[in-house]
DOMIDO-922313 format. One record per residue (C-alpha): residue number from 1; z, y, x negated. Coordinates in steps of 0.1 Angstrom, whole numbers, plus 5000, padded with zeros to 4 digits. Example, Ala and Ser with C-alpha at 12.3 -4.5 7.8 and 13.67 -1.06 7.14 Angstrom:
BEGIN
> i|z|y|x
> 1|5078|4955|4877
> 2|5071|4989|4863
This chain:
BEGIN
> i|z|y|x
> 1|1878|2706|7446
> 2|1894|2738|7465
> 3|1889|2771|7452
> 4|1928|2771|7445
> 5|1924|2742|7425
> 6|1893|2758|7404
> 7|1910|2788|7400
> 8|1939|2775|7380
> 9|1917|2749|7363
> 10|1897|2777|7348
> 11|1928|2799|7342
> 12|1937|2778|7312
> 13|1964|2758|7330
> 14|1970|2722|7322
> 15|1974|2697|7353
> 16|2008|2698|7360
> 17|2022|2728|7344
> 18|2046|2753|7368
> 19|2041|2788|7373
> 20|2080|2785|7367
> 21|2072|2770|7332
> 22|2082|2797|7303
> 23|2060|2798|7278
> 24|2064|2786|7245
> 25|2080|2819|7229
> 26|2098|2840|7258
> 27|2102|2877|7256
> 28|2103|2877|7295
> 29|2141|2877|7302
> 30|2136|2854|7329
> 31|2109|2870|7352
> 32|2082|2842|7361
> 33|2053|2849|7384
> 34|2058|2842|7421
> 35|2028|2853|7444
> 36|1993|2859|7438
> 37|1976|2886|7464
> 38|1944|2894|7462
> 39|1913|2881|7441
> 40|1917|2844|7433
> 41|1896|2852|7398
> 42|1865|2829|7408
> 43|1847|2818|7374
> 44|1878|2830|7357
> 45|1871|2868|7363
> 46|1893|2888|7390
> 47|1861|2900|7404
> 48|1862|2918|7440
> 49|1845|2905|7471
> 50|1812|2921|7479
> 51|1828|2930|7514
> 52|1864|2939|7518
> 53|1889|2915|7540
> 54|1930|2916|7547
> 55|1931|2893|7520
> 56|1913|2907|7489
> 57|1918|2939|7471
> 58|1895|2965|7453
> 59|1915|2980|7423
> 60|1950|2985|7437
> 61|1968|3013|7419
> 62|1997|3014|7444
> 63|2023|2989|7456
> 64|2063|2983|7469
> 65|2081|2954|7481
> 66|2118|2950|7495
> 67|2132|2925|7516
> 68|2112|2931|7548
> 69|2075|2944|7532
> 70|2050|2943|7510
> 71|2027|2976|7507
> 72|1999|2979|7491
> 73|1973|3011|7477
> 74|1940|2991|7478
> 75|1927|3024|7463
> 76|1889|3012|7458
> 77|1886|2999|7492
> 78|1905|3035|7504
> 79|1928|3018|7523
> 80|1968|3003|7529
> 81|1977|2967|7537
> 82|2010|2960|7547
> 83|2024|2924|7546
> 84|2055|2922|7576
> 85|2077|2900|7552
> 86|2075|2885|7518
> 87|2039|2864|7513
> 88|2046|2831|7518
> 89|2015|2816|7501
> 90|1991|2827|7472
> 91|1960|2850|7488
> 92|1976|2854|7521
> 93|1961|2881|7542
> 94|1982|2912|7550
> 95|1992|2917|7585
> 96|1982|2954|7589
> 97|1955|2981|7577
> 98|1955|3016|7573
> 99|1929|3039|7563
> 100|1902|3019|7580
> 101|1894|3010|7618
> 102|1896|2975|7608
> 103|1900|2949|7576
> 104|1866|2944|7568
> 105|1858|2984|7567
> 106|1856|3005|7537
> 107|1846|3038|7522
> 108|1859|3071|7517
> 109|1876|3090|7549
> 110|1873|3056|7565
> 111|1839|3048|7559
> 112|1829|3086|7571
> 113|1848|3090|7603
> 114|1869|3116|7591
> 115|1902|3123|7573
> 116|1925|3121|7605
> 117|1930|3083|7600
> 118|1913|3079|7563
> 119|1921|3080|7527
> 120|1902|3086|7494
> 121|1919|3069|7467
> 122|1957|3061|7477
> 123|1980|3053|7454
> 124|2018|3060|7453
> 125|2034|3039|7486
> 126|2067|3036|7494
> 127|2090|3031|7526
> 128|2121|3052|7529
> 129|2147|3051|7554
> 130|2123|3033|7582
> 131|2092|3056|7571
> 132|2060|3051|7552
> 133|2047|3075|7528
> 134|2015|3072|7515
> 135|1999|3093|7486
> 136|1964|3100|7497
> 137|1957|3112|7461
> 138|1921|3123|7463
> 139|1924|3141|7493
> 140|1952|3161|7483
> 141|1981|3152|7504
> 142|2010|3129|7515
> 143|2007|3109|7545
> 144|2039|3098|7566
> 145|2043|3074|7592
> 146|2080|3078|7608
> 147|2075|3040|7617
> 148|2061|3011|7597
> 149|2027|3003|7617
> 150|2028|2970|7632
> 151|1988|2974|7641
> 152|1960|2987|7623
> 153|1943|3018|7624
> 154|1973|3041|7628
> 155|1969|3077|7625
> 156|1998|3092|7606
> 157|2028|3114|7621
> 158|2033|3136|7593
> 159|2009|3157|7567
> 160|2018|3175|7534
> 161|1998|3196|7513
> 162|1972|3203|7536
> 163|1972|3226|7571
> 164|1959|3199|7589
> 165|1948|3160|7595
> 166|1911|3173|7585
> 167|1916|3193|7557
> 168|1910|3177|7523
> 169|1904|3205|7494
> 170|1922|3207|7464
> 171|1955|3227|7466
> 172|1943|3231|7503
> 173|1916|3254|7493
> 174|1935|3282|7480
> 175|1951|3287|7445
> 176|1978|3266|7429
> 177|2011|3275|7450
> 178|2045|3255|7453
> 179|2034|3242|7485
> 180|2000|3225|7478
> 181|1987|3197|7458
> 182|1957|3187|7435
> 183|1955|3146|7431
> 184|1996|3138|7439
> 185|1997|3102|7425
> 186|2035|3094|7427
> 187|2064|3104|7446
> 188|2104|3092|7452
> 189|2135|3101|7469
> 190|2162|3105|7449
> 191|2196|3112|7463
> 192|2190|3143|7486
> 193|2156|3152|7465
> 194|2119|3147|7473
> 195|2099|3145|7439
> 196|2062|3144|7438
> 197|2040|3140|7408
> 198|2013|3167|7415
> 199|1991|3152|7387
> 200|1961|3174|7390
> 201|1981|3205|7389
> 202|2000|3190|7356
> 203|2036|3192|7373
> 204|2060|3177|7393
> 205|2073|3193|7425
> 206|2107|3189|7441
> 207|2125|3196|7474
> 208|2162|3195|7480
> 209|2171|3184|7516
> 210|2148|3156|7511
> 211|2114|3153|7526
> 212|2100|3186|7536
> 213|2085|3198|7565
> 214|2045|3204|7564
> 215|2040|3240|7548
> 216|2075|3239|7530
> 217|2068|3252|7496
> 218|2088|3231|7465
> 219|2122|3246|7456
> 220|2113|3231|7419
> 221|2084|3234|7400
> 222|2087|3216|7368
> 223|2062|3212|7338
> 224|2049|3246|7345
> 225|2056|3287|7341
> 226|2051|3296|7375
> 227|2039|3279|7409
> 228|2004|3291|7401
> 229|1996|3277|7366
> 230|1983|3245|7361
> 231|1973|3236|7325
> 232|1980|3204|7308
> 233|2011|3206|7288
> 234|2015|3245|7297
> 235|1985|3256|7275
> 236|2002|3246|7248
> 237|2010|3216|7223
> 238|2031|3188|7239
> 239|2068|3194|7243
> 240|2100|3186|7263
> 241|2090|3205|7295
> 242|2055|3197|7295
> 243|2029|3174|7313
> 244|1997|3162|7306
> 245|1990|3137|7337
> 246|2025|3129|7354
> 247|2018|3100|7376
> 248|2048|3083|7389
> 249|2084|3091|7395
> 250|2116|3069|7395
> 251|2153|3070|7389
> 252|2185|3078|7408
> 253|2207|3106|7425
> 254|2213|3117|7385
> 255|2183|3107|7368
> 256|2149|3119|7371
> 257|2120|3095|7354
> 258|2083|3107|7351
> 259|2061|3087|7338
> 260|2035|3114|7318
> 261|2006|3088|7314
> 262|1986|3117|7296
> 263|2012|3121|7268
> 264|2018|3085|7262
> 265|2057|3088|7277
> 266|2083|3088|7301
> 267|2105|3120|7303
> 268|2135|3122|7316
> 269|2162|3145|7331
> 270|2202|3139|7335
> 271|2212|3151|7353
> 272|2186|3163|7380
> 273|2171|3198|7368
> 274|2175|3226|7397
> 275|2146|3249|7377
> 276|2119|3245|7356
> 277|2138|3229|7325
> 278|2134|3208|7292
> 279|2137|3170|7298
> 280|2168|3155|7275
> 281|2153|3121|7273
> 282|2123|3107|7265
> 283|2107|3070|7260
> 284|2077|3060|7243
> 285|2078|3081|7217
> 286|2094|3092|7187
> 287|2103|3129|7198
> 288|2093|3155|7222
> 289|2065|3167|7203
> 290|2050|3139|7199
> 291|2018|3122|7223
> 292|2005|3092|7200
> 293|1986|3064|7212
> 294|1996|3032|7207
> 295|1984|3007|7196
> 296|1978|3033|7167
> 297|2012|3034|7158
> 298|2041|3007|7153
> 299|2035|2972|7173
> 300|2071|2976|7189
> 301|2087|2980|7223
> 302|2092|3020|7222
> 303|2055|3027|7222
> 304|2031|3034|7251
> 305|1996|3039|7257
> 306|1989|3056|7291
> 307|2020|3044|7311
> 308|2011|3050|7347
> 309|2040|3040|7366
> 310|2078|3030|7365
> 311|2106|3019|7386
> 312|2142|3015|7383
> 313|2170|2992|7405
> 314|2203|2993|7391
> 315|2204|2993|7357
> 316|2167|2979|7354
> 317|2143|3002|7341
> 318|2101|2988|7341
> 319|2075|3004|7326
> 320|2037|2998|7332
> 321|2023|3002|7302
> 322|1990|3001|7314
> 323|1961|3002|7288
> 324|1985|2981|7267
> 325|1978|2955|7299
> 326|2021|2946|7300
> 327|2049|2956|7317
> 328|2080|2964|7298
> 329|2117|2960|7311
> 330|2150|2977|7301
> 331|2182|2961|7314
> 332|2218|2977|7312
> 333|2203|3012|7314
> 334|2228|3037|7311
> 335|2214|3072|7315
> 336|2225|3088|7283
> 337|2215|3058|7261
> 338|2182|3054|7277
> 339|2161|3079|7256
> 340|2143|3064|7226
> 341|2155|3028|7228
> 342|2129|3000|7228
> 343|2123|2975|7259
> 344|2143|2941|7263
> 345|2115|2922|7273
> 346|2078|2923|7278
> 347|2059|2908|7303
> 348|2019|2893|7305
> 349|2020|2895|7268
> 350|2035|2867|7244
> 351|2052|2899|7221
> 352|2056|2928|7215
> 353|2027|2936|7195
> 354|2001|2919|7214
> 355|1981|2943|7245
> 356|1950|2925|7253
> 357|1935|2922|7284
> 358|1944|2892|7302
> 359|1953|2884|7266
> 360|1920|2881|7254
> 361|1916|2848|7278
> 362|1907|2842|7315
> 363|1930|2859|7342
> 364|1960|2836|7350
> 365|1992|2839|7368
> 366|2013|2855|7340
> 367|1985|2881|7326
> 368|1975|2913|7332
> 369|1944|2934|7331
> 370|1953|2974|7335
> 371|1985|2976|7358
> 372|1987|3009|7375
> 373|2019|3007|7394
> 374|2051|2988|7398
> 375|2079|2981|7423
> 376|2112|2966|7416
> 377|2138|2956|7442
> 378|2162|2934|7428
> 379|2150|2901|7419
> 380|2115|2913|7429
> 381|2088|2928|7409
> 382|2053|2938|7423
> 383|2029|2948|7402
> 384|1992|2965|7412
> 385|1973|2943|7386
> 386|1943|2969|7391
> 387|1919|2955|7366
> 388|1923|2923|7382
> 389|1917|2934|7418
> 390|1952|2919|7428
> 391|1989|2923|7431
> 392|2014|2898|7414
> 393|2047|2894|7426
> 394|2072|2883|7398
> 395|2107|2869|7406
> 396|2137|2869|7382
> 397|2154|2835|7380
């Protein structure tokens, strides 16, 4: 019996069951698992390989999908994997690896070769206008390739947040400022503004005019009273202008959404703020001054437990409700009506009241364990299923 057959037998799928067949109670809104990249779950547990390969991952925390690429931040292996074209088979090997000399190497800073080509827990990844951007979080910097690499072990063209490609100190070894990072986990380009979730400094930085030049200070600092402040929730109780762990960013040219994972909520600004300002939208909490951790509250589609990722495409919003092991989906989103609205659909759980890791069963195509990253592109949704050491791609029928 092949490994593929064994995997699906232990995952609890009866013979002949199709991954496109909806469960008896369907809250998914037409989303179905399409492709499984990474660990094939031998023995029913999605364990990482003893040594990495171009096909296996270890705790991926970021993902990006479009018509031409899949990009994964294979965080535990301190590297980025790139597929040119949408993978056509489960467990398909990546085409390119960055951050390591080859697909069988691991370790921080390219296994000790140095940060010039290496990474330390990369998280957010995206391709924007043909440029690949990577949040190299524990090196406290962003890396940019002016073209998506076609070969392995290519050095980045641009480094943001550090004085040079060999420096990796928090806040560039200085006091916190509007041009430095401490654990930048996420970013987004929304309209003509470039936003960074500067997680360790408990703030969001914004640059007008797109991607900044190296060393350029941010125009906007959200979440702190000054550019040098970095306390959780501004050193006060949770409020509409503060963050605990801002982790991911999404939106449009008019709407800014920030996944504030530590306060178990998403904050929104519509329109974009031009200065430090109070949010006017909140998801996951009943108001701006509550930071209650679900499931210690109502079992509904409008509460979160460490939401680490968010994305938006068209009028659809998805949130990785990480510690509840599910993806929440809002359809027909209008910015002014988004705040406080329960999700329309839930993925990886049978209903809005369930939150078990892999549904408290064996890993399957439609289960999740600590999803850390999401990427929405039309009818495709990629999920960095960190606890299962894989990426699952879903398609909406």
